[in-house]
N, C-alpha and C positions, 0 to 999 in steps of 0.2 A: 699552424694547425691547420687541421683540415676536419669537418665536421660531417658526421653522419654518413660512415662509411659502412658499407654492407659485404657480405658473401664472401667472394675469391680476392676482391681487392682489400676486405681487412687482416685476411689472410696472410696477405703479400705483405701489407703495414708489420704484420709482428715477425714475417721472415726480414724484414730488412734492419741490417746492423744501423744500429742507431735511431731507428724510429721506435716510438712506443703507440699502444694501441690501448686508450682508456675511454673506458663506458662510463655516461653519465644517465641519470634516471629523473623522471620529471610527471607529472600528474596527466599520463598519457596511456589509452588502452585501445584496443581494437578489437573487433566483435563482428559478427553476422547478426543482420535483423531478416524476419522473416514476415516481409508486409503481408501476405496472404492469410495469416494464420488467423483471421477472423473471417474468413469466406469458407463458409460448409462446404463448398463444392469442391476446395484447392486442398492437394494432398497435406499441405502444412497446417492444416485445421486441426490435425492430428496430434498429438502431444509425442506419443510414439513416433513419430516421421523427426519431427523436432529435436526429439533424444538421441534419435540415430543419425543427424548430422553431427552432433555433437561428439559423438563416442567415434565417428569415422576420421578425426580430424588428430592428426598426431602434434601434438603441440612443441614437444619436446624435440621433435624431429625438423620442425621449421624454426625452433629457436635454434638451434646447431646449426643447420644450413645456411639460415640468412644472418644470424647475430653471435655464431659462435659459441651458442649455448649463454651467453650473458645476458639477453634478456628475461622477463620475469613471464612464468606461465600466467595464463588469467582465466578467471572462471567466473567472473563477473563483469558487467559494462563500468562499473563504477572503479577506477584506480582505488588498488591498495592503501596508497599514501592518504586517501581522503579522508576527511574528518567523518565519521558515521559509517563507516564502511563496515560490511559485514563479510566475513569470509566464508564463500559457501564452500561444499563438498568439492573435491575435483571430478573432472570427469576423464575417466579411464579411455586409452584408447583401444577401442575394442571393436575394430572393423567386423568380426563375425557377429557380436550382439547386434550390432547397427544392422546387420542385413537381416538377423533375424527379426529385429523390430518392424523393419520393412517389412515384412511376409506378415507379420501379424497386423500389421495395419491395411492388407489388402494389395502391397506392391512387390509380390516375391521377384520382378523382374524390375524393380526402381521404378523410377520414371522422372519425365523430360520436364525440369520447372523452369526453364529459358535462360535468361540473364544473371550474371553472377555480376553485378555493378561495383565498381570503385574508382577510386582517384588513380591517375599514373604514376604514384610513387608508392605509396603502401598497398594500395588495392592490385598490384602488379607484386611486388618484393612478396607480400604475406599472401594475398589473394588468389596467385597461381599455384601454390601449392596447396591452398584451401580448397580451391577447384578441382584438382587431382585427386584428393583423398576423397571429396564426394563423389568424384565418377566412379573410383574404385568399389564404392558399396552398392552403387546404381542409381544417385542422384546426379542427373546427368546437365550439367550447367556450361554454359556457353561465359567463359570471361569475358566482359565488356569494360576496360579502361577508358575513363572517362578524363579530361582535362578538369582540374580542380574546382576551378569556379562553376564551371557548367554542372560537374557532380553535386554539387551542394546545392545549386539551384534546382535540380531537378530532385533533388532528396528533399528539398524544405517543401516543394510544391506537392511534393505527395506522388510523384510521376513515376517512379521507380518501382517494377514488379520483379517477381522473381525471387532473387536473393540479394543482398544491399552488404555489402562489405562497408562496414561503419568505423571511423574512429575519431576519437576527441583529445585535443589536450588543454582543454579549455580550463580555465582554473575554477576553484569552488568547493564546493562538498558534494555530499551524496545527495540532496534535496537539489541542488541545481542540475545535477545530471538526471537526476528522477523525471525532475519537471519539462526538462528538453525530451526525453526519449521514452519515458514510459507511463505518461498520464494523459489524459484528454486535453487538448490544447497546447500540447508540446510542439514546437518547431518541425522536430522530426519524428512523432510518434504517429505512427499509420494506423494505430487500433489501440485500445485498453480494456482492463477490464476494473468493472464494477467496485469489487474489495479493493484491491490497490488505489482506485481514485480515491476511496473513501478515506484509507489510512492516510493518504496525502494532505487530503484537507487537515483531518487531526493535527497531524505532526506541524502543518504552518501555523496554527493556535494552541500549542503545547508550549506552554510558559516552563516547565520544568525540564532542564536539558536531560536528565535521567532517564524519563520517561518518554520526551521525542526522541532519544537514541534507541529504545525498545521498539517505538514504533517505526522508526526506518529502517531497523533491522528486520523486523516483519517484512515490511514491503518486500527489500531483498529477497529474503526467503521464499516469498510467495512468487517473485519474479522467478526465482531458480526453478522452485518447483513446477510450474506452467511451462518452464523452459520457454523463455520470451524471447531469447536470444541464444548465439553460440558464440561467447567469449574467446577468443584466439590467444591473444600475447599482450603485454605491455611491452614495445618495444626500446630497447638500449638505444641512445647515442651513442654510437662507435666512433670515436674522433682518433686522428692520427696527431701525434705529437713529435716535433721535431728536436734533435738534438741540443739547438739553441736556446732552449725553455728551460730554466730552471725551476720555475713556477708559473707553471699552464693556467690555473684558475677553474680547472674544470671539478666539478663535485663541491667547490667551497663553499656553495648556496646550495641548502638541499632542494630537491625537485626543480631544478633551475638546470635546463639544458647545457647551456654556453658556458665560455670562460667569462668568471665575472667574481670579484667585481675588478676591472680593467688596471685600477690603483696598484693592485695587487700581483700583478702581473710583472716577472721580473726574468732577465736575461741571462744567462751564463755570463761571466767575464772570459774575453778571450783568454 
């Protein structure tokens, strides 16, 4: 077996007799962070600019090019499989509307926004086409790949500006994601909104699961309406399986990317 194969190499696995390409899925999603949206002097302060960035991205095109169409398109920074997930309406791929929104916001010729910072794995495989799509509507960014440890260090220390290519496969539920990325005090939160902060406090003290879910859904709805983030994709793990495996173990455990449990792995008899 070989884990996490993308692009042309995944296509080669599919073409090779005796090999299989098997996708697995886990609680992992990728999204753009606009850290300057709370700065009144920044173009990102205008909701129309953030919406334009979302409409500029061809998520289906990225999925096809990098993951052969096997990943899940994402419209939230919270994975679809997490408890208390709220499903937002999808963003259409509409570069014409994106350019119109930028013009309405006072940027008919686009603007320079500095770096699009991300790690050297997903920040390149997905971040590079995202940067290209933003460029096409006039949001001019420079891709800045960083070694993963350095990236998350600067991200957590609030040192990154421009646009951040974020991602997380951490376990938990919607409140744990909200806590780290969308409310005051979160390790990766560059800014927050009082109404969302207030609702987070409410849900934390709510003992009725149904009411708590309603509050958490309202939080996610507000995040979507404010266009706080630019969700991109929930990457699939594309894995190559060789001809000797009868039971490869991929997908036997829900939301687990790797082959498991190993006790169930079986080779074909000669």
